[in-house]
C-alpha positions in Angstrom: 50.1 -21.9 -8.9 51.7 -18.7 -10.3 54.8 -19.3 -12.4 57.5 -16.7 -13.1 59.0 -16.7 -16.6 62.8 -16.3 -17.0 64.6 -15.8 -20.3 68.0 -17.3 -20.8 70.6 -15.2 -22.7 70.4 -17.9 -25.4 66.6 -17.5 -25.7 66.9 -13.7 -25.9 69.6 -14.0 -28.6 67.4 -16.5 -30.5 64.4 -14.1 -30.4 66.5 -11.2 -31.6 67.8 -13.3 -34.5 64.3 -14.5 -35.5 62.9 -11.0 -35.3 65.8 -9.6 -37.4 65.3 -12.3 -40.0 61.6 -11.7 -40.2 62.1 -7.9 -40.3 64.6 -8.3 -43.2 62.6 -10.9 -45.2 59.0 -10.5 -44.4 56.4 -7.8 -43.8 55.7 -5.9 -40.6 52.4 -7.8 -40.5 54.4 -11.1 -40.3 56.6 -9.8 -37.6 53.5 -8.7 -35.6 51.9 -12.1 -36.2 55.0 -13.9 -34.8 55.1 -11.7 -31.7 51.4 -12.3 -31.1 51.8 -16.1 -31.5 54.8 -16.1 -29.2 52.9 -14.1 -26.6 50.0 -16.5 -26.7 52.3 -19.5 -26.5 54.1 -18.1 -23.5 50.8 -17.4 -21.8 49.9 -21.0 -22.3 53.2 -22.1 -20.9 52.9 -19.9 -17.8 49.3 -21.0 -17.1 50.0 -24.7 -17.6 53.7 -25.5 -18.1 53.2 -29.3 -17.9 50.9 -29.4 -20.9 53.7 -29.6 -23.4 55.7 -32.8 -23.8 59.2 -33.5 -22.6 61.8 -33.2 -25.4 63.2 -36.5 -26.8 66.5 -34.8 -27.6 66.9 -32.8 -24.3 65.0 -34.6 -21.6 65.4 -31.9 -19.0 63.4 -29.5 -21.3 59.8 -29.4 -22.5 59.0 -28.4 -26.1 56.2 -26.3 -27.3 55.9 -26.1 -31.0 55.1 -22.5 -31.9 54.9 -23.0 -35.7 56.3 -25.3 -38.4 59.4 -23.1 -38.2 59.9 -22.5 -34.5 59.8 -24.5 -31.2 60.1 -23.1 -27.7 62.2 -25.2 -25.3 61.8 -24.5 -21.6 62.4 -26.0 -18.1 60.1 -25.9 -15.1 61.7 -25.7 -11.7 59.3 -25.1 -8.8 57.4 -21.9 -9.5 59.8 -20.8 -12.2 59.8 -21.4 -15.9 63.2 -21.0 -17.7 63.1 -20.4 -21.5 66.1 -22.1 -22.8 65.8 -21.8 -26.6 63.6 -20.5 -29.3 64.7 -23.1 -31.9 64.4 -22.5 -35.6 63.4 -25.9 -36.8 65.4 -25.9 -40.0 68.6 -26.0 -37.8 70.0 -29.2 -36.4 68.5 -29.9 -33.0 71.4 -32.0 -32.0 73.5 -28.9 -31.5 71.3 -27.8 -28.5 72.5 -28.8 -25.1 
């Protein structure tokens, strides 16, 4: 089955904030590594969206740990995958809805 990936406004905002933080505090190589890792993770999600576990905190979403610092939360509906959040793990997960 071919899945179409949709980004929520929240996920886009999360990505922008992460990239801004990395750009200000890390090297261009680290930014490129993050982008590459995210791209690979999204490819995995698109190819097999049910491979990642359902979130304990938000049962309607699945969670794919990208790194120690970042987790991707998404929902599968039919042939669509909706990215809900790119969560920075040092923040309180209970604030997500």
